[in-house]
C-alpha positions as a Python dict, from the first residue, in 0.01 Angstrom:
ca = {
    (1, 'X'): (0, 0, 0),
    (2, 'X'): (129, -281, 213),
    (3, 'X'): (81, -512, -90),
    (4, 'X'): (306, -276, -275),
    (5, 'X'): (604, -388, -73),
    (6, 'X'): (522, -759, -111),
    (7, 'X'): (505, -695, -493),
    (8, 'X'): (849, -515, -493),
    (9, 'X'): (1018, -797, -293),
    (10, 'X'): (860, -1038, -548),
    (11, 'X'): (993, -850, -837),
    (12, 'X'): (1351, -842, -665),
    (13, 'X'): (1312, -1233, -625),
    (14, 'X'): (1213, -1263, -988),
    (15, 'X'): (1507, -1075, -1111),
    (16, 'X'): (1752, -1246, -898),
    (17, 'X'): (1628, -1576, -1051),
    (18, 'X'): (1647, -1423, -1407),
    (19, 'X'): (1978, -1225, -1404),
    (20, 'X'): (2159, -1350, -1099),
    (21, 'X'): (2176, -1012, -918),
    (22, 'X'): (1932, -864, -664),
    (23, 'X'): (1816, -512, -740),
    (24, 'X'): (1648, -274, -502),
    (25, 'X'): (1268, -209, -622),
    (26, 'X'): (1077, 112, -545),
    (27, 'X'): (741, 209, -659),
    (28, 'X'): (492, 526, -660),
    (29, 'X'): (112, 508, -650),
    (30, 'X'): (-119, 781, -732),
    (31, 'X'): (-496, 748, -676),
    (32, 'X'): (-471, 368, -691),
    (33, 'X'): (-268, 379, -1015),
    (34, 'X'): (85, 242, -1023),
    (35, 'X'): (277, 548, -1170),
    (36, 'X'): (637, 423, -1154),
    (37, 'X'): (850, 139, -1065),
    (38, 'X'): (1229, 187, -1017),
    (39, 'X'): (1452, -104, -1041),
    (40, 'X'): (1803, -27, -933),
    (41, 'X'): (2085, -272, -949),
    (42, 'X'): (2388, -258, -709),
    (43, 'X'): (2626, -232, -998),
    (44, 'X'): (2685, -229, -1365),
    (45, 'X'): (2608, -576, -1518),
    (46, 'X'): (2871, -613, -1774),
    (47, 'X'): (2752, -975, -1870),
    (48, 'X'): (2403, -887, -1956),
    (49, 'X'): (2285, -681, -2242),
    (50, 'X'): (2082, -377, -2136),
    (51, 'X'): (1784, -484, -2348),
    (52, 'X'): (1773, -814, -2164),
    (53, 'X'): (1765, -642, -1843),
    (54, 'X'): (1508, -405, -1947),
    (55, 'X'): (1288, -680, -2062),
    (56, 'X'): (1334, -882, -1743),
    (57, 'X'): (1239, -579, -1536),
    (58, 'X'): (936, -499, -1741),
    (59, 'X'): (817, -868, -1724),
    (60, 'X'): (869, -891, -1358),
    (61, 'X'): (698, -567, -1285),
    (62, 'X'): (400, -648, -1484),
    (63, 'X'): (376, -999, -1330),
    (64, 'X'): (408, -914, -973),
    (65, 'X'): (237, -585, -953),
    (66, 'X'): (-48, -729, -1150),
    (67, 'X'): (-110, -392, -1320),
    (68, 'X'): (60, -183, -1589),
    (69, 'X'): (316, 73, -1452),
    (70, 'X'): (308, 390, -1634),
    (71, 'X'): (678, 410, -1631),
    (72, 'X'): (949, 141, -1544),
    (73, 'X'): (1286, 297, -1457),
    (74, 'X'): (1605, 85, -1477),
    (75, 'X'): (1908, 214, -1288),
    (76, 'X'): (2247, 108, -1181),
    (77, 'X'): (2458, 214, -866),
    (78, 'X'): (2790, 350, -964),
    (79, 'X'): (2916, 372, -596),
    (80, 'X'): (3091, 676, -457),
    (81, 'X'): (3209, 950, -704),
    (82, 'X'): (3575, 1049, -710),
    (83, 'X'): (3656, 1402, -568),
    (84, 'X'): (3912, 1635, -692),
    (85, 'X'): (3944, 2012, -631),
    (86, 'X'): (3883, 2212, -935),
    (87, 'X'): (4178, 2443, -1056),
    (88, 'X'): (3947, 2750, -993),
    (89, 'X'): (3862, 2635, -641),
    (90, 'X'): (4238, 2588, -567),
    (91, 'X'): (4316, 2939, -697),
    (92, 'X'): (4030, 3075, -471),
    (93, 'X'): (4178, 2912, -169),
    (94, 'X'): (4533, 3063, -215),
    (95, 'X'): (4361, 3414, -203),
    (96, 'X'): (4214, 3334, 140),
    (97, 'X'): (4392, 3536, 429),
}
């Protein structure tokens, strides 16, 4: 399991070199098999086509984990959500004593 963290850091470093942005890489193992690797970029990357990012992630995962992952998940952080009270919630609050 410790080597998994080394592999994840190596994937992060490979992707920084390939796309110029450092992602966070998580992984899951089950009975010695790499079941999934999640590559999460800190924001949307407007200057890179999605297919290019997907190919880079698959390549880095295969190279650094040295085995096939059952699933590679590509994700992007969108930051905090915006909040606004729904009209129904506002109406309910007006009826409170």
